[in-house]
N, C-alpha and C positions, 0 to 999 in steps of 0.2 A: 606469385605471378599467375598461377592457375586461377585463383579467386578473382584477380583483376581482369584476366582475360574473359572469364565468365560474365562479369559485370559489363564489360564493354560489348560482349556479344548480346547481352540483354538490351543494351542501348539500341542496337540495330533492330532487335525484334520488338521493342516496346510499341504497343499499339497495334500489332498485327494479329492479336487474338491468341487463344490457347488451344484451339481445336475442340472447344467445348461444343457438344451437340445441342442445338436449340430444343428446348422442351416443348411438349404439346401445349397448345394455346391455353387450355383450361388449367394447366399447372404452372403457367408463368407467374412469377412474382410481379407485384406492381411495378417494380423498377424495370424488369425485363419488358413488360407489356407496354411501357411508355418510353422505351428507348433510353432508360435510365434518367429521365427527366424528373420522375417522382418516386417517392417512397411511401409505403402504405401506412395508414393510421393504426392505432392500437387495436381497434375492433376488427379491422381487416386482417391484421397479422394473426390475431387469435383465431379468426375464422379459417384462415389458410392453414394454420397449425392443426386445427380440429379436423379439417378435411384430410390432411396427410395421415393423422392418427387413425381416422376412421377407415382409410383406404389401405393402410399397411399394418400387418401384424407385428412388425418389428419397431413400431413407434408408439410411445405413450405420451400424451399431453397431460402434464400435471400443473394445475393452477394453484400457486402457493401464496399464503399470506395475504396481506392487504396493505396497500399504500395509504398515506394520509387522506387521499381523495377517494379511497375505496376500490382501487383497482388491484385485482390479484396479479401476481407476476407469473407469466407463462414460462414453463420449463418443458422442453422436449427431451425425452430419454429415448435413445436409439440403441437397440441391442438385437443382434441376429438371433440370440438365444433367449430372448424375451426375459432378460434379467432386469425387471423394472423396479426392483426394490434394492436399497443399499446392501441389505444382507445377502441377497442372491448375487449381486454384482461383485461384492468382495469375495464371496465363496467361489465364484467362477474363475478367479485368477486373472481375468482380463483386465487390462489397464484402463483406467477411467480418465477421460479427458473432459474437463469442464470449460466451455467456451462462453464468455460473457460478451454481449453486445449491448450497446445503448446505455452504458454506465454514464456517459455524457451523451444525452439523447440528441444533441445536434450533430454528433460525430457518429454517423449511423451506417457506414458501409458493412460493418460486421453483421448487422441484422439481415440485410439482403443477401450477403454472401452466405451466411449460415442457413437461411431458409432455402436457397438454391441447392446447397450441399445436402441438406436433409432430404429434399426432394430427389436429388440425383442418387442418393443411397437407397431410399425407401420406395420411390415411385418408378422412376425411369430405369433404375438398376445400373446406371452408368458408373457409379462409384460404390457399388454394393460391397466390393471386396475390402473396402477400407475398414469394415467392422469385423473382419475375420479374427482380430486379436484385441479389439478395443470396444469400449462402451462410450458413446458420446452423450454428454449432457449439454444441451444448448439453451441458453437464456437469451432469446431474441431481443427482449427489451427489459433491461434491469431497472432503469430509471423511468418507470411507467408514467408517472405524473409529469415529469419534465418532457417526456415524449409528446404528450398532448398539449403542451404549451407550444403549439405548432404554428409555423408561419414562415414567410420568406425573409424575415429580418432577424433571425436568431444567430447567424454566423456570418459576420461582416466580411471575413477574409476567405470564404470557402467557395469553391467552384461546384455548385450543385449538391444535392438535388434542388428543385425549385423552392421547396419548403421542407422544414425539418423541425425537430424539437429543440428544447432548451438544455443548457449545460447542467443545471442544478435541479434539485427536487422541488416540490411544492413548498417545502419548508426552507428552501434555499440552501440545502446541504449539497456539497460536492461529494458524491459517493466515493470518488477515488481519493478522498482524504479521510474517510470514515471507517476504514477496515478495522482499526484497533479500538478507537474510542466508541464506535458503534452507537452513535446517537440516533440515527435514523431508523424508522421501522423497516425500510427496504433493506438496510444492511443487516438488521437482525434476522430477516427472512433469509438473506443470502448466507449468513453464518450458520443458520440452522441447516440449510441445504449442504453446506460444506461439511459440517460436523457429522451429518448423517451418511454422506456418500464418501467422504475422505478421498477426493479425486487425486490422481497421481500427477496430473499436469493441468495448469490453468493457462488459458489463452484469453487475454483481455484486449478487445479491439477498439481502436480510436482513429480519429484523424488528427494531424499535427496542427500546430500554430507555427508562426515564425517565418524563416527565410524561404527564398526560392532556390531550387536546385533541380537536378535531373531525376533523382530517385523518386520512385512512386511508392516505395514501402520502406519505412525505417522501423527499428525495433529496439526495445529495451530488455536487457537481461540482467539479473543480479549476478555480478561477477566478483563480489568481495566476500568478506567473512560471514555475512548473514546466512549464506547457503553452505550446507555441509560439503566438504571436499569431494565426497563420492558423487554427490549430485552435480557439483560443478563439472566433474569429468564427464558425466553422462551428457550434461547440457552442451558442453563444448563439442563433443563428438557428434551429438545429434544435430544441433542447429548450425554451428559454424562449418562443420565438415560435410554435412549431408543435406539438411533441409534448406538452408539458404542457397547453396549452389543449385539445387534442384528447382527452387522457386525462380531463380534467375533464368534457368533454361526454359521456363514456361513463359518468358518474355517480360520479366520485371527487372527493375534496378533496386538493389537492396543495400542498405547501409545501417550502421548503428544510429539510434535516435540523435538527431542533430540539434544540439543546444550550443549555439555559438557563444564563446566567451565575450565577444564584442560584436554586436549585431551589425555594426558599421565597418568592421575591420576583420575580414576573413583571415588575415595572416595570423591573428591571435589564436586561431584554431577552435576546437570544440572539445567538450568534456563529457565523459560518462558520469554516472553518479551511483552512489549506494542508495537504494530505495528504502526510506524509512517504512515501518510497518503500517503507516496510514494508507499506503498505496497497495494496490493488488499484488504487485510483484514483490514488494517488501514483506507483506503479510504472508504470502505463500512461502517465502524463504524461511521465516521463523517457524512455519508449520512443517518444515522439511519437505517442501514441494517446489519443484522448478516452475517458473511462470514466464511467459513472454508477453511483453507489452507490444502490441501491433499498432503502429502509427502510420497510416497511409497519408500521402502528401496532399494537403487540403487544396492546393492549386491545380492538381490534376483533375480531369473530369470524373464525374461520379462513376461511370462505367469502369474506367481504369482502376479506381480505388476499390470498387466491389470485387472486380476480377483479381486484383492483387491479393486481397484478403482471402478469397476463395482458393487461390493457388497455394497460399501458405498453409491453409487448413488441410488441403488435400495432401500436400507433401509431408506435413507433420504426421498425419494418420498413416501414410504410406511407410514412413520410417518406423513407426511403432509396429506395423505389420512385419517389417523385415527383421525386427529385433525383439520378438515377443518375450516379455518377462524381464527384460533388462532394466527398464525404468522401475518397475515394481520392486525388483530386488534392491535397487539403489535407495529407493524410498524406505523400504523396510529396514535396511541397514542403518540409515540415518535416524530413524525412529528408535531403533534399539540402542544406538549410541547415546541418544538423548536421555533415555530412561536410565541407562547404566551410569551416566555422569551424575544423575541426581541421587544416587545411592550413597554417596560420600561427599563430605565437604573438604575441599583441599584449598587452603588460602592462596596457594601459588597459581592455581588454575584460574585463568582469566577468560571471561566471556565478553566479547566486544559489544559495545553499545553504540558508540558514535565513531564514524570514520571521517577522514578528510582527504581530499585529492592532493596528491603530491605534485611537486614541480616537474616530475619526469614525464616526458611525452614521447610519442613515436610518430614518424611521418605517416600521413594518411593520404592516399590518392582520392581526392574529392571531386566528384562530378558535379560541378556547379554551373552557373551561368554568368555572363557578363553583368556587371553592375556599375553604377556611378553614384557619387554623392553630390548633392546639390544643396546650396544654402537656401533655406525656406524663409520667405517673408512672413509666413503664417505662424510657424512655430518658433522662429528665431534661431533655429539650429539647422544642422544638416539633416537631410532625409535621403534614404537609400532607394534607388530605383533599379529593379532587376529587368533584364531583357531575356526572357526565356527562348527567344528565337536565336540566341547566340550562345550555345553551350560552350563551356570551357572547363578544362581539367586543371585543378590546382593540386599542389602538395602543401598540406597544412598540418600543424601539430595536433595530435589527438591525445588528450590527457585521460588515461583510463587506469591509473594505478592509485592505490589508496593505502593510507596508514591508519592505525587505530588511534583515535584521539581520546576515547574514554572506554574503560572496561571495568568489570566487576567480577568478584569471586562469587559464583552462585551459592546460596545457602542450601541446606537440606530441604527447607520448607519456608514458607511465609505464614504469618498469622495475621489475619485481618479482623479488627474488632467489629462486633455486631452492628455498631451504630453507623459504620460506613456502608450504608445500604446501596449507594450507587456503585461502589467498588465491587461489592459482592454480586450485584446484578451483572456487571461486566464479566466476572468469572463464569457465571452461568451461561451468558450469551456465547462465550467462546468455547464452551464445552469442557472447561477444566474440571478435573476431579478435585474434590476437597472434602474434609471431614468437619462436621459441625460439633462444637463443644456442647455437651449437655449439662455441664456444671462449670462454675467458675474455675479458672486455672491461672496460677501465678507462675510466670516464666521469666527466666533470665534471657533476654534477647539482645541481638545487635540491631541498632537502628541508626538514625541520623538526627542531628540537631542542625537547624538551618539559621542562617543570618544573611544579611546583605541581599535580601529578596526584592526583586523588582518585576514588573509586569509589562507586557507589550501594551502600547497606548491604544491600539485599535483592535476590535474583535476579529477573530479568524475562525471561520466555521462555527460560529455561535459561542465562542469562548474567548476570554482574555487570557492568552497563554502567558506562562512565566517567561520573562526575558532572561533573567539570570538569578542565580542563588549560589550560596556557598553551603555545601553539605559536609558536616564533620561527623565521621563515624563515632558512635558511642555505644556503651553497654548500659542497659537499664533493666530493672526488674519491674514488670507490669502485671497487673491482674486483668485478665480478659474475661468478659461476662459470657454466660451461656448464649449460644447462637453465633459466637465468633467462629471463624472458619480457619482451618489449617490447610494450606495448599502445598502438598508435597511436590518436589521437583523430580521424583522418579516416575514421570509420566511423559507420554508422547509429546504433548503440547507444552512442555515446561518452558520453552523459549518465549511463548506467548505470556506466561505468567511473569517472567523476568522483565519483559518489555512493558507490561502493565504496571508493575509494582516497584521496580527500581527507579528511584527519583530521577537519576541522570539519563535514563533512556530517553531518546528523542520524542517518543510519543507516549511517555508514561502518563498515568492518570493525574499525577501531581503536576506535570508540565501542562496538561490541558486544563488545569484549574479545578479539578474535582475535589481537591482537599484544601481549598483556599481558606477555609474557616480556621485551620490550625495556625494561621498567621495573624489572626485578629485578637488583640488584647481586649479583654472584657472587664477586668478589674484594675482599678488604679488607686494610688495612694494620694490622699489630699496633701497639699504642700505643708500645711501647718502641722500635720502628723509626722510626715517624713523628715521635716526640718528638725524636730525634737529627737526623733529616733536616730538620725544621722550623727548628731552630736554625741549621743551615747555610744554608738558604734565606733566612732573615731577615738573616743577616750579609752575604749577597751581593747583596740586592735591597732598597734603601731604599723603592722604590715598593710592594713587597709588604708591607713592615713598616707603611707608612702605611695600606694597605688593611686589613690585619689589625687595626690599632688602631681603625680606624673601625668594623669589625664588632664588636669587643669592647665598644664603647660601647653596643651594643644589648643590653639585659638578657637577652633570651631566648637570644641567641648566647653571651653571656658565661657564662651558667649551665650550658651544655651542653658537657662535655668532648668528647663525640663530635663535635659540630659544629665545635668549635675545631680538633680534629685533622684532621677531614675537609676543612676549608678548605685545608690544606696538601696532603693526599693528592690532591685534585682537580687540583692544579697541578703534579703530578709526571707523568713519562712512563709511570708504572705504572698510572695510572688508566684504567679502561675507556672508551675514546673512543667506544664504541657504546652506552653506557648512555644511555637516554632519547633515542636518535637514531632517527628514522623511517627504516627501511631501504628504503622504496619511494621511488624517485627520480622527480623531474619532469624530463623532457627538454625543453629549451626551444628547441633549435636542430635543424635537420634531421639 
């Protein structure tokens, strides 16, 4: 009831301002200077960041990497104690907060909110106390090339600014689908930043798509098994009990990210989700870091969305100030547990890979607006029309419980053959520790044999992903060449290795198509040869004859000369014993 009362109070306050002092004219952001009609271009943002860094001893601007179009990614590091290197930052004991803006460069309030916050900490001093116990790393524009695909027609359903950037990169990658597969140069720069600084908390700022409602700020948090229980407890205490209510008191309406189960029927409710590691929140979780996805409502005006993001960032840093060291302690404990788990192999111990939403729901007080359905002569179906002038409170089901659909017993280590260069490159990009073989090594390993493999018909993020497959666990003895790498799981980022290398993980490299060559048959038996050999095999093996006759009783098999002959070819020593064999081994013993 207290939380609902706060939200309703926020509804009364929404749009009345937050008491923020107007900055001096020379320090106004482009958004502030234009009454939030405009947002600055890349060069203007970099110049503004440079001015702040030159004027304040507690700010350093670091231009890192290069995008495909040649733009460095600007990173602002703020520290009262001038700990501008990862080593100094970790040694200080201060908690490190990494804030992303512009990962989707058309959804840009995080950029203007973050620049205003940096200024209010470092220049006006209005928020200087926020860094008493924290270090802030702010990426004002992550998708720098998409940001400069700038214009008024990049977000059809968004209320301002007058022009903004594009959702994807110059290579048409959606960066918030790229955290694990790491195809884009921008993501590799970000992962290098992450691995060097190892932040304790990630904030990823966006605007929503979708329905109309009263909330101006919605959020996504990892609430299922991808996040360590200790971090879940910290997250619930921090955000649900403290940060969100405080953000409401600043004049906002806050709710979980609204993904309606039926966009035309509100009574079906909405659902939370387990974020796969392709997303920022999912990737942070498998790195033992809490993360919050900030989604301001695209139909609210731009000033409202910028201020909502600003308010949430302020309250997040305030909470860290009130509870210094608690987040770092929870992160450290989660890392230690991950390392300890990797020191033994226990077949009964299961690590969850895939989750599904259960049928269980709870009532949710939803602050929506009136709507109506109308039959459309254009689309031939009904279309929904919202009336934001008529707010309405509904009680709808909220589905936020999950069960484990697929799990695996983590091995002691993985071994990756040297020829899988793209796989080994991903291990490097994610900062995983591994050992390189300097001589051939023959090992008995656990792995998988695949069949019934199919692919998605259309590309997704530059790949034809696997649609389905059957993976049968097997044991094999394989020889690995020099240069092959052993990836031990007694390391902090072991969960990343599991999600990269376990085939059934939702964003495994196998699922993304990086190992498609293992499914290609390269040698075949000529029919005249296998016809003769088949007769010899049947004459010598009554069991084989019985098995063949059983298969011939299946009409689809009987009607296919190719399948009938292949039945015998597969049972000869000429058949490729590596076809459909997963070449990455699971090492179960020391």
